C-alpha positions as CSV (number, residue, x, y, z in Angstrom):
1,X,-43.4,-17.4,-35.2
2,X,-43.8,-16.7,-31.5
3,X,-47.1,-16.9,-29.7
4,X,-47.0,-13.2,-28.9
5,X,-46.6,-12.4,-32.6
6,X,-49.6,-14.6,-33.3
7,X,-51.7,-12.7,-30.8
8,X,-50.7,-9.3,-32.4
9,X,-51.4,-10.5,-35.9
10,X,-54.7,-12.2,-35.0
11,X,-55.9,-8.9,-33.5
12,X,-54.8,-7.0,-36.6
13,X,-56.6,-9.6,-38.9
14,X,-59.9,-9.1,-37.2
15,X,-62.6,-7.2,-39.1
16,X,-63.8,-4.1,-37.3
17,X,-67.0,-5.9,-36.3
18,X,-64.8,-8.5,-34.7
19,X,-63.0,-5.9,-32.7
20,X,-66.3,-4.6,-31.4
21,X,-67.4,-8.2,-30.4
22,X,-64.0,-9.0,-28.9
23,X,-64.0,-6.0,-26.5
24,X,-67.6,-6.6,-25.6
25,X,-66.8,-10.2,-24.6
26,X,-63.4,-9.8,-22.9
27,X,-64.7,-7.0,-20.7
28,X,-66.9,-9.6,-19.1
29,X,-64.0,-11.9,-18.3
30,X,-62.5,-11.0,-15.0
31,X,-59.0,-12.4,-15.4
32,X,-58.3,-11.1,-18.9
33,X,-56.1,-8.0,-19.1
34,X,-58.1,-6.0,-21.6
35,X,-55.6,-3.1,-21.2
36,X,-53.1,-5.1,-23.3
37,X,-55.5,-5.4,-26.2
38,X,-56.3,-1.7,-26.1
39,X,-52.6,-0.8,-26.2
40,X,-52.4,-3.3,-29.1
41,X,-54.9,-1.2,-31.1
42,X,-52.6,1.7,-30.9
43,X,-49.6,-0.5,-31.7
44,X,-51.3,-2.0,-34.8
45,X,-52.7,1.4,-35.8
46,X,-49.2,2.9,-35.9
47,X,-48.1,-0.1,-38.0
48,X,-50.8,0.6,-40.5
49,X,-52.5,-2.7,-39.9
50,X,-55.8,-1.1,-38.7
51,X,-57.4,2.3,-38.7
52,X,-57.4,3.4,-35.1
53,X,-60.0,6.1,-35.8
54,X,-62.5,3.3,-36.6
55,X,-61.2,0.6,-34.1
56,X,-61.0,2.9,-31.1
57,X,-64.7,4.0,-31.0
58,X,-65.7,0.4,-31.6
59,X,-63.6,-0.7,-28.6
60,X,-65.2,2.0,-26.5
61,X,-68.7,1.0,-27.6
62,X,-68.0,-2.6,-26.9
63,X,-66.7,-1.9,-23.4
64,X,-69.6,0.4,-22.4
65,X,-72.2,-2.0,-23.7
66,X,-70.7,-4.8,-21.7
67,X,-70.6,-2.6,-18.6
68,X,-74.2,-1.6,-19.0
69,X,-75.3,-5.2,-19.3
70,X,-73.4,-6.3,-16.1
71,X,-74.6,-3.2,-14.2
72,X,-78.2,-3.8,-15.3
73,X,-78.1,-7.5,-14.2
74,X,-76.8,-6.6,-10.8
75,X,-79.2,-3.7,-10.3
76,X,-82.1,-6.0,-11.2
77,X,-81.0,-8.5,-8.6
78,X,-79.7,-11.3,-10.9
79,X,-79.0,-14.2,-8.5
80,X,-76.0,-15.6,-10.4
81,X,-74.2,-12.3,-10.7
82,X,-74.8,-11.4,-7.1
83,X,-73.6,-14.8,-6.0
84,X,-70.5,-14.3,-8.1
85,X,-69.9,-10.9,-6.7
86,X,-70.1,-12.1,-3.1
87,X,-67.5,-14.8,-3.8
88,X,-65.1,-12.3,-5.4
89,X,-65.5,-9.2,-3.4
90,X,-67.3,-10.1,-0.2
91,X,-70.2,-8.3,1.3
92,X,-70.4,-4.6,0.5
93,X,-72.5,-3.9,3.6
94,X,-69.3,-3.9,5.6
95,X,-68.2,-0.7,3.9
96,X,-71.6,1.1,3.7
97,X,-70.5,4.5,4.7
98,X,-67.4,4.5,2.5
99,X,-69.3,3.3,-0.5
100,X,-72.2,5.7,0.0
101,X,-69.7,8.6,0.3
102,X,-67.4,7.7,-2.6
103,X,-69.7,5.8,-5.0
104,X,-69.0,8.2,-8.0
105,X,-65.3,8.0,-7.4
106,X,-65.4,4.2,-7.2
107,X,-67.2,4.0,-10.5
108,X,-64.8,6.3,-12.2
109,X,-61.4,5.3,-10.7
110,X,-61.9,1.6,-10.5
111,X,-61.7,1.6,-14.3
112,X,-58.0,2.7,-14.2
113,X,-56.8,0.0,-11.7
114,X,-55.9,-3.4,-13.2
115,X,-58.1,-6.1,-11.7
116,X,-60.5,-3.6,-10.0
117,X,-62.8,-2.7,-12.9
118,X,-65.6,-4.9,-11.7
119,X,-65.7,-3.2,-8.3
120,X,-67.3,-0.1,-9.8
121,X,-69.9,-2.1,-11.7
122,X,-70.9,-4.3,-8.8
123,X,-70.9,-1.4,-6.3
124,X,-73.0,0.8,-8.6
125,X,-75.5,-2.1,-9.3
126,X,-75.9,-3.0,-5.6
127,X,-76.4,0.6,-4.7
128,X,-78.9,1.0,-7.5
129,X,-77.2,4.1,-8.8
130,X,-79.2,5.9,-11.5
131,X,-78.5,4.9,-15.1
132,X,-77.6,8.4,-16.0
133,X,-75.0,8.7,-13.2
134,X,-73.5,5.3,-14.0
135,X,-73.2,6.1,-17.7
136,X,-71.6,9.5,-17.2
137,X,-68.8,8.3,-14.8
138,X,-68.2,4.9,-16.5
139,X,-68.2,6.2,-20.0
140,X,-66.0,9.1,-19.1
141,X,-63.5,6.7,-17.5
142,X,-63.6,4.3,-20.5
143,X,-63.0,7.1,-23.0
144,X,-60.0,8.5,-21.0
145,X,-58.6,5.0,-20.4
146,X,-58.9,3.8,-24.0
147,X,-57.5,7.0,-25.6
148,X,-54.6,7.0,-23.2
149,X,-53.7,3.3,-23.8
150,X,-54.1,3.7,-27.5
151,X,-51.6,6.6,-27.4
152,X,-49.2,4.4,-25.4
153,X,-49.5,1.8,-28.1
154,X,-48.7,4.3,-30.8
155,X,-45.8,5.7,-28.8
156,X,-44.2,2.4,-28.0
157,X,-44.5,1.1,-31.6
158,X,-42.9,4.2,-33.1
159,X,-40.0,4.0,-30.6
160,X,-39.5,0.3,-31.1
161,X,-39.5,0.8,-34.8
162,X,-36.4,3.0,-34.5
163,X,-34.7,0.9,-31.8
164,X,-35.4,-2.6,-33.1
165,X,-35.7,-1.9,-36.9
166,X,-35.6,-5.2,-38.8
167,X,-35.8,-7.3,-35.6
168,X,-39.5,-8.2,-35.6
169,X,-39.5,-10.8,-32.8
170,X,-37.6,-8.7,-30.3
171,X,-39.8,-5.7,-31.0
172,X,-43.0,-7.5,-30.3
173,X,-41.7,-9.4,-27.3
174,X,-40.2,-6.2,-25.8
175,X,-43.4,-4.3,-26.3
176,X,-45.7,-6.8,-24.7
177,X,-43.2,-7.6,-21.9
178,X,-42.7,-3.9,-20.9
179,X,-46.4,-3.2,-21.2
180,X,-47.4,-6.2,-19.1
181,X,-44.9,-5.4,-16.4
182,X,-45.9,-1.7,-16.3
183,X,-49.6,-2.4,-16.0
184,X,-49.2,-5.1,-13.3
185,X,-46.8,-3.0,-11.3
186,X,-48.9,0.2,-11.3
187,X,-52.1,-1.8,-10.7
188,X,-50.5,-3.5,-7.7
189,X,-49.4,-0.2,-6.2
190,X,-52.7,1.5,-6.7
191,X,-54.7,-1.5,-5.5
192,X,-52.7,-1.6,-2.2
193,X,-53.3,2.1,-1.7
194,X,-57.1,1.7,-2.3
195,X,-57.3,-1.3,0.1
196,X,-55.3,0.5,2.7
197,X,-57.5,3.5,2.4
198,X,-60.6,1.4,2.7
199,X,-59.3,-0.3,5.8
200,X,-58.3,3.0,7.5
201,X,-61.7,4.4,6.7
202,X,-63.5,1.4,8.0
203,X,-61.5,1.5,11.3
204,X,-62.1,5.2,11.7
205,X,-65.9,4.6,11.3
206,X,-65.8,1.9,13.9
207,X,-63.9,4.1,16.3
208,X,-66.3,6.9,15.8
209,X,-69.2,4.6,16.5
210,X,-67.5,3.5,19.7
211,X,-66.9,7.1,20.8
212,X,-70.6,7.9,20.1
213,X,-71.8,5.0,22.2
214,X,-69.6,6.2,25.1
């Protein structure tokens, strides 16, 4: 049995309380691609291994609770979290105008970019965004993201069932490989566009300040 099959079966073997704990914990681990596990819920749901109408709300609840904890720690000035943020993302003061203007968009859209989800949390915490504003945009993004990825999991599983019927190993490997490549590819493209936009905005702000001084 391949390692990928073991991961799929392990996720399916978890009790529903375990799914909640799993998504609460992995959301706090920066390098872990939680998107794959969300797709896995839809995949397993379509197989009949789990009830996605129970597992999906639990995953959403775990993600939002984890986000609220991290946001609250940053907003309260937790030294460890702030030190970690500075190492990972640098100093937010360099992009003050951009962040102030687009804070709600940052909270919402950072959730959809692989490897960028922590930017929304850290930015909202540093800017001391109101709890109500943070919950609204973050929860909205999580619900849309989770439902979309669960649907992708359901879609892929049903298609692979027809294409690779009777070939379990190929179906699981193909599913995970395609999903991983797709997420990494889209995340890389979107991340480049965001960084490019931030650099252009920063340069424009500098040029405007120079013109004002003249």
